[in-house]
C-alpha positions as CSV (number, residue, x, y, z in Angstrom):
1,M,-61.6,163.1,-76.1
2,A,-59.5,160.5,-74.3
3,R,-56.4,158.4,-74.7
4,I,-57.6,154.8,-74.1
5,V,-54.9,152.1,-73.7
6,F,-55.7,148.4,-73.8
7,D,-53.9,145.4,-72.6
8,L,-53.8,142.7,-75.3
9,D,-54.0,139.0,-74.2
10,G,-57.1,138.3,-72.3
11,T,-58.5,141.8,-72.9
12,L,-58.7,142.4,-76.7
13,I,-57.7,138.9,-77.8
14,D,-58.3,135.3,-76.6
15,S,-54.9,133.8,-77.3
16,A,-54.8,131.0,-74.7
17,Q,-55.3,128.1,-77.1
18,D,-52.4,129.3,-79.3
19,I,-50.2,129.7,-76.2
20,L,-51.2,126.3,-74.9
21,E,-50.3,124.7,-78.2
22,L,-47.0,126.5,-78.3
23,A,-46.1,125.6,-74.7
24,N,-46.9,121.9,-75.2
25,R,-45.0,121.8,-78.5
26,V,-41.9,123.2,-76.7
27,L,-42.3,120.8,-73.7
28,A,-42.9,117.8,-75.9
29,E,-39.4,118.3,-77.4
30,D,-38.1,117.4,-73.9
31,G,-40.6,114.6,-73.5
32,K,-42.6,116.6,-71.0
33,G,-46.2,117.8,-70.7
34,P,-48.8,118.3,-71.7
35,L,-50.1,121.4,-69.8
36,S,-53.8,122.2,-69.5
37,L,-55.6,125.4,-70.5
38,K,-55.9,126.1,-66.8
39,H,-52.1,126.0,-66.5
40,V,-51.8,128.6,-69.3
41,N,-54.4,130.9,-67.8
42,D,-52.7,130.7,-64.4
43,F,-49.3,131.4,-65.8
44,M,-50.1,134.3,-68.1
45,G,-49.8,138.0,-67.3
46,H,-46.2,138.6,-66.2
47,G,-44.4,138.4,-69.5
48,T,-42.7,135.6,-71.5
49,P,-39.8,134.7,-69.2
50,S,-42.1,134.4,-66.2
51,F,-44.5,132.2,-68.3
52,V,-41.7,129.9,-69.4
53,E,-40.4,129.6,-65.9
54,S,-43.9,128.6,-64.7
55,M,-44.4,126.0,-67.4
56,R,-41.0,124.6,-66.9
57,Q,-41.5,124.2,-63.2
58,A,-44.9,122.6,-63.7
59,V,-43.3,119.7,-65.5
60,G,-40.2,119.4,-63.4
61,L,-37.5,120.9,-65.7
62,P,-34.6,122.4,-63.8
63,D,-33.8,126.1,-63.5
64,S,-30.6,125.4,-65.6
65,E,-32.9,124.8,-68.6
66,Q,-34.6,128.2,-68.4
67,E,-32.6,130.1,-71.1
68,R,-32.6,127.2,-73.5
69,I,-36.4,126.7,-73.3
70,L,-37.1,130.4,-73.3
71,A,-35.0,130.8,-76.5
72,R,-36.9,127.9,-78.2
73,Y,-40.3,129.3,-77.1
74,R,-39.4,132.8,-78.5
75,V,-38.4,131.2,-81.9
76,L,-41.9,129.7,-82.2
77,Y,-44.0,132.5,-80.6
78,D,-44.3,134.8,-83.6
79,D,-46.4,132.2,-85.5
80,A,-48.7,131.4,-82.5
81,V,-51.7,133.2,-84.0
82,K,-53.9,130.8,-85.9
83,L,-56.2,130.0,-83.0
84,T,-56.3,133.6,-81.7
85,D,-59.2,135.9,-82.2
86,L,-60.7,139.1,-80.9
87,Y,-63.3,138.8,-78.1
88,P,-66.9,139.3,-79.4
89,G,-67.7,142.9,-80.1
90,A,-64.1,144.1,-79.7
91,R,-63.6,145.2,-83.3
92,D,-66.8,147.1,-83.4
93,A,-66.1,148.8,-80.0
94,L,-62.6,149.9,-81.2
95,G,-64.2,151.3,-84.4
96,R,-66.8,153.2,-82.4
97,L,-64.3,154.7,-80.0
98,S,-62.0,155.8,-82.9
99,A,-65.0,157.3,-84.7
100,E,-65.8,159.3,-81.5
101,G,-62.4,160.8,-81.6
102,H,-60.6,158.8,-79.0
103,V,-57.0,157.8,-79.5
104,L,-56.2,154.2,-78.9
105,G,-53.1,152.4,-77.7
106,I,-51.8,149.1,-76.4
107,C,-49.7,148.4,-73.4
108,T,-48.9,144.7,-73.1
109,N,-46.3,142.4,-71.5
110,K,-46.3,140.3,-74.7
111,P,-43.0,140.7,-76.6
112,T,-42.9,143.0,-79.6
113,R,-42.5,140.5,-82.4
114,P,-45.5,138.2,-81.5
115,C,-47.5,141.2,-80.6
116,M,-47.1,142.8,-84.0
117,S,-47.6,139.3,-85.6
118,V,-51.0,138.9,-84.0
119,L,-52.1,142.5,-84.8
120,R,-51.3,141.8,-88.4
121,H,-53.1,138.5,-88.3
122,L,-56.2,140.3,-87.0
123,D,-55.8,143.3,-89.4
124,L,-55.4,145.7,-86.5
125,G,-52.1,147.3,-87.5
126,S,-53.5,150.8,-88.1
127,T,-55.9,150.8,-85.2
128,F,-53.5,151.9,-82.5
129,A,-51.5,155.2,-82.3
130,E,-48.9,153.5,-80.0
131,V,-48.0,150.0,-79.0
132,I,-45.7,149.4,-76.0
133,C,-44.7,145.7,-75.4
134,G,-43.1,143.7,-72.7
135,D,-39.6,144.2,-74.2
136,S,-40.0,147.9,-75.2
137,L,-38.6,149.1,-71.9
138,K,-36.3,147.7,-69.3
139,V,-39.4,147.1,-67.0
140,H,-42.8,145.8,-67.6
141,K,-46.2,145.8,-66.0
142,P,-47.2,146.2,-63.2
143,D,-44.5,148.8,-63.2
144,P,-46.4,151.8,-64.5
145,A,-43.5,153.1,-66.7
146,P,-44.8,151.2,-69.9
147,L,-48.3,152.6,-69.4
148,F,-46.9,156.1,-68.9
149,A,-44.8,155.7,-72.0
150,T,-47.9,154.6,-74.0
151,F,-50.0,157.6,-72.9
152,N,-47.2,160.0,-73.4
153,A,-46.8,159.0,-77.1
154,M,-50.6,159.5,-77.7
155,G,-50.8,163.3,-77.3
156,E,-53.2,165.0,-74.9
157,G,-56.5,164.0,-73.3
158,E,-58.0,162.1,-70.4
159,Q,-56.5,158.7,-69.7
160,I,-58.2,155.3,-69.4
161,Y,-56.7,151.9,-69.1
162,V,-58.6,148.7,-70.1
163,G,-57.4,145.3,-68.9
164,D,-58.4,141.9,-67.6
165,S,-56.1,141.0,-64.8
166,E,-54.7,141.7,-61.4
167,V,-51.5,142.9,-63.1
168,D,-53.4,145.4,-65.1
169,A,-55.3,146.6,-62.1
170,E,-52.1,147.1,-60.2
171,T,-50.5,148.9,-63.1
172,A,-53.5,151.3,-63.3
173,R,-53.4,151.9,-59.5
174,R,-49.7,152.8,-59.6
175,A,-50.3,155.1,-62.6
176,G,-53.3,156.7,-60.9
177,V,-55.6,156.3,-63.9
178,P,-59.2,154.9,-64.2
179,F,-59.2,151.2,-64.8
180,L,-62.0,149.4,-66.8
181,L,-61.9,145.6,-66.0
182,F,-62.9,143.2,-68.7
183,T,-64.3,140.3,-66.7
184,E,-64.0,137.5,-69.3
185,G,-60.3,137.3,-69.7
186,Y,-57.5,135.7,-67.7
187,R,-57.9,137.0,-64.2
188,K,-57.2,134.7,-61.3
189,S,-59.2,136.4,-58.5
190,P,-62.9,137.1,-58.0
191,I,-64.0,140.3,-59.7
192,E,-64.8,141.9,-56.3
193,E,-61.1,141.5,-55.2
194,I,-59.7,143.3,-58.2
195,P,-59.6,147.2,-57.8
196,N,-61.4,148.9,-60.7
197,T,-63.3,151.9,-61.8
198,A,-65.9,149.8,-63.5
199,T,-66.4,146.4,-65.1
200,F,-67.8,145.0,-68.3
201,S,-68.4,141.5,-69.7
202,H,-69.0,142.3,-73.4
203,F,-67.4,144.9,-75.6
204,D,-70.8,146.2,-76.6
205,E,-70.8,147.9,-73.2
206,L,-67.4,149.6,-73.6
207,P,-68.2,152.8,-75.5
208,G,-70.9,153.7,-73.1
209,L,-68.7,152.9,-70.1
210,V,-66.0,155.1,-71.5
211,A,-68.4,157.9,-71.8
212,R,-69.6,157.5,-68.2
213,T,-66.0,157.3,-66.9
214,L,-65.1,160.5,-68.7
215,A,-68.1,162.3,-67.4
216,A,-67.2,161.3,-63.9
217,V,-63.7,162.7,-64.1
218,S,-64.5,165.9,-66.0
């Protein structure tokens, strides 16, 4: 059996509408915005400080405001869950993989508190053996250290990483593990430009894809 680690936003969950609402709420307090959903998709993937920096620059707020706006964003981030949902088929796929004996984990650049908040909101708290977040270590993806830490906490077995973005692909490359690319998330590049072991567009495909990936590496 395998250790299968998932990215979160854009892979298991579609959280862009909640993050858009949060970003625009914070910017409106300074009389700025609104951002569009495309802005949010373009800015996501590198962690909260990077996201806030991008949203601030998009509306012309100076660098000197970064820490103040970041602090305000973090205060509100824990509750940004009401519009977030799992991608179609994800819950069933996670159940099937667990039933087959695979151990599941999460490695995300999302901070710990909003990560755990959304997992509770979606009733996924007991699904994952390990959750490593963007503030769990001193570094975050695409540095492979968070992914290594997630796998190491999950026991033994083959390793597979599942994600949706260029950051996830680079993390998997640096870690030297098979990467399954979910094509319906927040990637910025064409599919053919993102290195991957295999791709899938619906979670119904994932259990079979995991089985084929494991067969190829065994």
